[in-house]
Steps between C-alpha positions, in 0.01 A plus 500: 500500500837675500816322400828566671859501377799527734697808396783502754617484853703750700687457825476797738702568805386770744772644718503769765718777367447730798241655727260782412459804725182350648685184604365273226736281300607637161464209259701439184380248244754303293341331194647208310315423177513202267436236762359181352125479573549129563763557775410346833421736789769337711761570228393863464517542878851354507616733222334797672679418825833467319451834326390671820827394663681712237295814583626696797153579637264301728268270304129560561329273242555274203221493242416306185292703259330303218347689209228333299340631180119462467333447164148429375437130457314573180825592327422871476849585626636640817240697690615556851869573512678327783432399853766442761522255784734585780609213719718638774691366793656695777859453606 
């Protein structure tokens, strides 16, 4: 069975920076690293909303991205790299 280790958490804000020629929204992603993996979702959402208020573009989505390292339970070392979990909320 694989063992997991929390590597880090990133806050991502997706904003609409314009419109493409075909009418679709042009999305810009703002990433904020070094978020505590133990931070509560409500706290991350509140920080994301506060940061979005400083950006002069319409907010589309706030996401929490957790990165977890996988390793062999037998102690053979890291075998699988990382896997990400994206928990998003729309504005």
